[in-house]
C-alpha positions in Angstrom: 33.2 5.3 -1.6 33.1 8.5 0.0 34.7 11.9 -1.2 37.0 13.7 1.2 35.2 16.9 1.0 31.9 15.2 1.6 32.8 12.3 3.9 29.1 11.5 4.9 27.7 11.1 1.3 28.1 7.6 -0.3 29.0 7.4 -3.9 28.2 4.4 -6.1 29.8 3.0 -8.8 27.9 2.1 -12.1 27.9 -1.4 -11.0 26.4 -0.6 -7.7 23.9 1.9 -9.4 22.5 -1.3 -11.4 22.1 -3.1 -8.3 20.1 -0.1 -6.8 18.0 -0.1 -10.2 17.5 -3.8 -9.6 15.9 -2.9 -6.0 14.1 0.3 -7.5 12.3 -1.9 -9.9 11.1 -4.3 -7.1 9.6 -1.2 -5.4 8.2 0.1 -9.0 6.5 -3.2 -9.6 4.9 -3.4 -6.2 3.6 0.0 -6.2 2.0 -0.8 -9.9 0.5 -3.8 -8.1 -0.8 -1.6 -5.2 -2.0 1.0 -7.5 -4.3 -1.6 -9.2 -5.6 -3.0 -5.8 -6.6 0.3 -4.5 -10.5 0.4 -4.5 -13.3 1.2 -2.0 -13.6 -1.2 0.8 -10.1 -2.5 1.0 -8.0 -1.7 4.3 -4.6 -0.4 4.2 -3.5 -3.7 6.1 -4.8 -5.4 3.0 -2.6 -3.5 0.8 0.4 -3.8 3.3 0.0 -7.6 2.7 -0.3 -7.2 -1.0 3.1 -5.4 -1.0 5.0 -7.5 1.4 4.0 -10.5 -0.8 5.2 -8.8 -4.0 8.4 -7.7 -2.5 9.4 -11.1 -1.2 8.4 -13.0 -4.1 10.9 -10.8 -6.1 13.6 -12.2 -3.6 13.7 -8.8 -1.8 12.8 -7.6 1.9 10.4 -5.0 2.8 12.8 -2.1 4.3 10.1 -0.5 6.2 9.0 -3.5 8.2 10.6 -3.2 11.6 12.5 0.0 10.7 12.8 1.7 14.2 9.8 -0.5 15.2 7.3 0.3 12.3 5.1 -2.5 11.8 4.3 -2.3 7.9 5.8 -2.9 4.7 4.3 0.2 3.3 3.3 3.7 4.7 -0.4 4.2 4.1 -1.2 7.8 4.6 -5.0 8.6 4.0 -6.5 12.0 3.1 -5.1 14.6 5.7 -2.2 11.9 6.6 0.9 13.4 4.9 3.4 10.5 5.7 4.2 7.3 7.8 0.6 6.2 8.3 0.6 2.7 9.6 -1.4 0.0 7.9 -4.4 -0.9 9.9 -7.2 -3.5 9.5 -9.9 -0.6 10.6 -8.4 1.7 8.2 -10.8 1.0 5.2 -10.6 3.1 2.0 -13.8 4.9 0.8 -14.8 6.3 -2.6 -13.2 9.7 -2.9 -10.5 9.1 -0.4 -6.8 9.8 -1.4 -4.0 7.3 -0.3 -0.4 8.0 -0.4 1.7 4.8 -0.6 5.3 4.9 0.3 7.3 1.6 -0.4 10.7 0.4 0.2 12.6 -2.7 -0.6 16.2 -4.2 -0.1 17.7 -6.4 -2.7 21.2 -7.7 -2.4 22.0 -5.3 0.3 20.9 -2.0 -1.7 17.7 0.0 -1.1 14.9 1.4 -3.5 12.4 3.8 -2.1 9.3 5.3 -4.0 5.9 6.9 -3.3 2.7 7.5 -5.3 -0.7 9.0 -4.1 -3.7 7.3 -5.6 -7.5 8.7 -5.9 -9.7 5.9 -4.6 -12.5 5.6 -7.0 -14.0 9.1 -8.1 -11.4 11.8 -7.6 -12.1 15.3 -6.5 -10.8 17.5 -9.2 -9.0 19.8 -6.5 -7.4 16.4 -5.3 -6.5 15.6 -8.9 -4.6 19.1 -9.3 -3.0 18.9 -5.9 -1.4 15.3 -7.1 -0.4 17.0 -10.4 1.2 19.7 -8.5 3.1 17.3 -6.2 4.3 14.9 -9.1 5.3 17.8 -11.1 7.4 19.2 -8.2 9.1 16.0 -7.8 10.0 15.7 -11.6 11.2 19.3 -11.3 13.6 18.2 -8.4 14.7 15.3 -10.4 15.7 17.5 -13.2 17.9 19.5 -10.9 20.0 16.5 -10.2 22.8 17.3 -12.7 26.6 17.0 -12.3 27.8 20.5 -11.1 24.5 21.5 -9.6 24.2 22.1 -5.8 21.8 20.6 -3.4 19.9 23.8 -2.9 19.1 23.7 -6.7 16.9 20.6 -6.0 14.8 22.3 -3.3 14.6 25.5 -5.0 13.2 23.9 -8.2 10.6 21.9 -6.0 9.5 25.0 -4.1 9.5 27.3 -7.1 7.1 25.1 -8.9 4.8 24.5 -6.1 4.6 28.2 -5.4 4.1 29.0 -9.1 1.1 26.7 -9.2 -1.2 28.0 -6.5 -2.0 28.2 -2.9 -0.3 24.9 -1.7 1.7 24.0 1.4 4.9 22.6 0.8 5.8 20.6 3.8 9.2 21.6 5.1 9.5 19.3 8.2 10.3 16.3 6.1 11.9 15.9 2.9 14.3 13.5 0.6 17.5 11.8 1.6 20.5 10.0 0.4 20.0 6.3 -0.3 22.2 3.2 -1.1 23.2 0.6 1.5 21.0 2.2 3.9 17.5 3.7 3.4 18.2 6.9 4.9 21.7 8.3 4.4 23.2 11.9 4.1 22.4 14.2 2.6 19.1 15.3 3.8 17.2 16.8 0.6 15.1 19.9 1.6 12.1 20.7 -0.5 12.9 24.2 -0.6 16.3 26.2 -1.1 18.5 28.6 -2.6 20.1 28.2 -6.0 23.8 27.5 -6.0 23.8 26.7 -2.3 24.8 23.4 -0.4 26.9 20.4 -1.6 28.0 19.9 -5.2 26.3 17.0 -6.9 28.5 14.4 -8.5 28.2 11.4 -10.3 27.7 8.4 -8.1 25.3 10.2 -5.7 21.7 8.5 -5.1 18.9 10.6 -3.6 15.4 10.2 -2.8 13.4 13.0 -4.1 10.0 13.4 -2.4 7.8 16.6 -2.0 4.8 16.6 0.1 2.1 19.1 -1.1 -0.9 20.1 1.2 -4.2 21.7 -0.1 -4.0 24.0 3.0 -1.1 25.5 4.7 2.4 23.5 5.1 2.0 23.0 8.9 2.0 19.4 10.1 2.0 17.6 13.4 2.9 13.9 14.6 0.1 12.0 16.2 0.4 10.1 19.4 1.2 6.7 17.5 4.8 8.3 17.1 4.5 7.9 13.2 1.6 9.3 11.6 2.1 12.8 10.4 -1.2 14.7 9.6 -1.9 18.3 8.4 -2.5 20.6 11.1 -5.6 22.3 9.4 -7.0 18.7 8.6 -6.8 19.5 4.8 -5.6 16.7 2.3 -2.1 16.1 1.3 -0.1 14.4 -1.5 3.2 12.6 -1.6 5.4 11.5 -4.5 8.9 10.2 -4.5 11.5 8.4 -6.8 15.1 7.3 -6.0 17.4 8.9 -8.6 21.1 8.6 -9.4 23.3 11.4 -10.4 25.2 10.4 -13.7 27.3 12.1 -16.3 24.2 11.5 -18.6 21.8 13.0 -16.4 19.4 12.0 -13.6 18.7 8.1 -13.9 15.4 7.3 -12.1 16.0 4.1 -10.5 12.2 3.4 -9.3 10.9 4.4 -12.8 7.4 2.7 -13.6 6.1 2.1 -16.9 3.7 5.2 -16.7 6.8 7.4 -16.4 8.2 6.2 -19.7 6.7 9.4 -21.8 7.8 11.9 -19.1 11.2 10.5 -18.8 11.7 10.5 -22.6 10.3 14.0 -22.8 12.7 15.4 -20.2 15.7 13.9 -22.2 16.6 11.8 -19.1 18.6 8.3 -19.4 16.4 5.5 -20.1 16.3 3.4 -16.8 14.9 0.3 -18.2 11.4 -0.8 -17.0 
């Protein structure tokens, strides 16, 4: 269903949102499995195989694999890689690395999409703080997904939190997106914006909220492989993402994991089931 004043934005019924929640839970469980598998000595291709097996055993299909020619079931972005890192056998994780894992699945025609950043072994305190900032920014954006708010309120909430927490780079070339019967749909969700600007948020919209926070400047570039995005200054980057539905009861996190339970309750968000 589409609104006349927002013809490109797909609205979901409560029953369809339940189907998206089911797809989202496949992604959530897969990310839990991947987090547990991250360790020094494992390759990003090994992690990709774990992800594909987890998704397919749940009766779903990896939404990334084959997408515009992408070869992986996950994006695995290490250290200065921001997003869209291609899983490779020769990309072996080392103690002290950071890895951002972005995962998507299709179940019964509906998409789920979520990302986490994980420290490999012993974490640098500065990396830990950057991860906290990025994840907190994601939750700030999610909290702005209220009926009657505007799209710009989401980006403003994300950017304001990042700016308030120190000298971090808020990547602007990439952002969140609508999600539903396709992985990437309208609207594009900027990680910066002006309060009260943009389309109105209405019940039934489903958006992927995904800030990318660099420890240096916000500037990035794409490598010659046509996918991997890295920081221009070579400093490390973090990435978190959830798929979320706008409902009359508040933002419903479709890809919620068990480790999100306390935060979701503290924010007073609808119980997503786990």
